[in-house]
N, C-alpha and C positions, 0 to 999 in steps of 0.2 A: 616323434617328431619328423615330419616330410623331410627330404633331401634339400627341398626348395629353402624350408623354413630355418634350418641350419644355417645357410648361407645368409638369411636375411637378419639372422642373430648375430650372425658375424660383423654384419656391415652397416646393420642401421647407425649406429653411431657416426661413421661419415659424415654422413648428409646433414649432422648435428652440431650447429654451433663453431662451425668452421671456414673457412674462408672461402668466397666465392665470388670476390671481385676480380680474379684474375691479376693479370699481371702487368704492371705500369711501366709506362717505358721511362728509360732513363737516357741522357744525351749520351753523344759516344766519346769515349774517355780516352781511347785509345793504347795499343798493347803497353805502352811506355810506362804509364801509371799505374797497369793493372797488376797485381789485384789490389796493393796499398793496405789493405787490413789481412788477417789470418785468413786461410780458405775453409768454411764449413764443409766438410760432407756427411750428409745423414746418410743413415742406415736404419729402411724402414723396416726390418724385421730383427729377430733375437741375437743380442749380444750372444758371441760365441759360434753363430752360425758363418757358412762359408763366405758372405756378404763383408759381416760385420770384421772377419779375417782379414780379408784381402785390404780395406779400406786402412786399417791400422798397420795392414805391412807398409801400404805407401805413405803413409805418414810420417814414417823415416824420413821422407827425403823429400818435405815439403821447401824446409829452407833452403835447399842446395838449387832447386829446381827452382822454387816461384819468389824465393828471398822471403819468407811467410811461413808461418809455420802450419800443417794441415793438421784441423781438429776434427775428428771423428766424433759423430753425436748418434745417439742409437734413439729413434724415435720409432714404436711399435703400436701397432692397432691395427684391428681390421684386416688383417693379412699385408699390412703396406699402404691401405688408401688412406689412411689419417694423416701420414707423414706427406705421403705424395700430393695430397690436398692441402694440406695447410703449406706446403714449400709456395704453393701459388701467389703467396703475401710477398715473395722479394721479388723486386726490381731488376729490370734487364739490366747486365753489366756488371752485380753482386759477385761477392768473390761465396758464390753458393752452387755446390752441385748435391743433386741428390741420387743414390743408386737406386734404379729400377728393374722390372723384366715384364715380361711378354703379359704375365698373368694381370697383372694391373692395368693394362690397355684390351686384352683382348676377351678376359674372365668375367673380372669385376663389373665392368658396364653391363655384364648380360643380364647378372643377377640381381644388380642394385644399382639404385638412382645414387649417382655421383655427380657432386660439382664438378670434376675436372674432365679433360680431354686431350688428347694428345697435341693438341695447338697450342697447349698451354706450356710447352716444355721445346728445347734443344736439344735433341742426341748429341755427345759430344764424342764419344769412346767406349767399345764394347772394354768388360772387364770378365768376369769370369764366366766361363759355358762347363755347363753339366748334364748328366740327366736326372731325371726321378726317377728313384727308385723303389720297387716293393720289395720290404723287409722282412722276416720274421725271428721271433726268438727262437734260437736252438731247443729251446725247451717243447714248442708248439707241437713239433713233428710232422710241420709242414716245411719240408725241405726243399720241393719244386715248385712254379707254377702248376703244374700240371697237379701236384699235392692240395694247391690252394682251391683250385676249381673245383676237383672232385669234392674236398670237403663241404665249400661253400655253397653246392647245391643242396643239402640237405641240412648243412648249419647254418645259422645266421652268423657271419662274421662279423667282429669292432674292426675299423680301420681307423688310424690316427689320421688327419687331415690338416689343412688348411685352407681357406675359401678358394683359393686359384688352382687347388690340382682337385676339389671335389668332381669339377667337370669332367676330365678324362678319365680318371680314378672310376667314378660313378658310370662312366661311359662302356670301362672296360668290364664291369661287374656284372651290368647290365647285358651286354653281348654275351657274356660267359655265362648267363644263368646264375650267378652269385648273388646270394643273401646277404644284404650286409646294412650295418649302423655304421652312418660316419661321424665319429668323433672329433669336433675340433680341438685343435694348439694352436699355440701362437706362431711356430715356427719348425722348422724342420730337426732342429735340438730337441725341442720338446718333444715330437712324434718319435723319434730314436729311443729318449729316455723312455716313453710309454711302452714301447716293445720290449725293452729290455726289464721292466718293472714287471710284465705281464698283464697292466692294465687295458690292451688292446691285443688283436690277434695279429694284425697287419699295421705297416707304418709306412708313410712315403717319405722319403730320405735323400740324401745325394750320397755318391757313392764313397765321396771323400770325407765325409761326416762319419761312416758306417765302418771306415776301413780296420782301425785299432780292434774295433768290438766282431769283424768278422775275422780278422787273423786269430784272434782269442777265441774262436770258436763260439762267441755268446750270439751272434745271427746270421742268417740266411739272407742272402740277395738271390732274390727269386727271378726279376728281371728287370729291364731299364724300359722305360717307357719313348723307344726309340725306334731306328730300322737299324740301327747296327749295335754290334754290342761295345760295352764297356769294358774295356782293354787297358791293363799296366802290367807292372812288375807281379802284379798280386790278383789281380780282377780278372774275369773273363766270363762278365754277365750277361747273360742270353738278351737278345732283343725282342721286345713283347712283339714285334714282328713275326717273329719265329714260331710262334704260337697260335698263328693264324688272326691275330686283333692287330689292327691296322689302325693302331690307336698312339702317333707319333707326336709327341710335346715335346723338344727339348727345353731346356731351360738357361736363360744366356741372360746375365746380368750387367749394366749398363749404365754409364753415367747421364746424366742428365743437366742443365742449365735452364734458366728461367726463360720463355718466348720475350724476342725480341734483342736479344745479347748479339752484339757485335761479331759476326763473321769472323774478325781478325781475333777476338777474345776468343770464340769457339776453336778456330785452328791452335791459337798459341797453348790452348791448356789441353789439346788432342796431342800435340808432339809433346808437352812437356811430360803428359801421362806416361805416352808411350816411352819416352826416355827412361820413365823412372821402371818401366816394366822390364827393361833389359839391363837394370843393374844386376850386377851380379849377385850379392846380397838378397836383392829379391827375387832372382828366379831359385836360389834355393832354399829363402825360406816358403815362397809357393808350392815349390818341392816337397817339404817336409809336410808343411799343410795339405798336402794330396791336392791343390788348386790346380786348376786349368784356365791359363788367360788366355782371352781371344781380345784383342783391340780392334773390334771392328770399325769401321767409317760411319760416317751419317746413314750414309746410301744402305750400307750394309745392316744396321740396327732398324733402320724404316721397311726392308724390306723383310726379316724376321718378323717384323710387327703384322705386318700385312697377311703374312704367311699363319701365323698363330691368329690373329682375328678369324682369319676361313677355317680355322680348326676347329676353334673354339664354337663357332656356331654351327658345324655338325655335330660335335659332342654334345651341346645346349639341346639338339633337336633329339638325339638320341638317347638323354637323360630324363627332360621333361616334356618330350613329342612339343604339342604346337601350343603350349602354355604361355 
């Protein structure tokens, strides 16, 4: 099955039977009456991933900061495209947030027909910031990126991916001359599990998720798709640029609300969530979970998206040419 066919299988469901009616305007309600009901925050990716863990950590502070509970909801499908499409049913000013990332707006629209666009949402605040890491099982014999490149020139390797990371992984493999088969999974936790089980040769995951297994010597983190190393008290993962591959695609998750939501409400939610990020217990928990929180502003999120779109178009051309 071709690389583009894999993506089409991942995302075909997105365009079928989902909301295409766009956001509906709701009248100005004022911050004094908001939210009125519990706040639902949707995670469009797998339970147990860094996005889901962050939302659940935030949910502890709903009553304190908003006067109502924060209700985490996991809605998976097509690498997040199902949830982000369904989210368009919500009216402006509703107490609804969804986590999203650059892939849903920079990569998915390049490879599939989608019903949504950036204009259907308003960015509120950044959340987790991470890098995508290439990892291998310690049983594979592939301890470094050079090992992987050398092996992949003579052997077709299997790589666990989700739809939104096939583009930059594919661009790397093509530039490196690696023969590969992309195997789709629902999210980073499943990709990591596939590596640990020996079902694939290589996986793409987040350093935070892989850390305990890396400490236990079960996996090797070969490189991150960034221009700087991923360093902490344990890790020192080299950037892929150190090996001569200019394929930089950092991962930043952020929260969106329905388009048309009053600016005063957007500002209120930004401030309240930023305050949650400063809670000592939240900081301690995110540190324990190995999460890096980046409370980006609307302008910073939009700049990140613009940069991701530019890079994704370049990687698409590398993988698919002018198709």
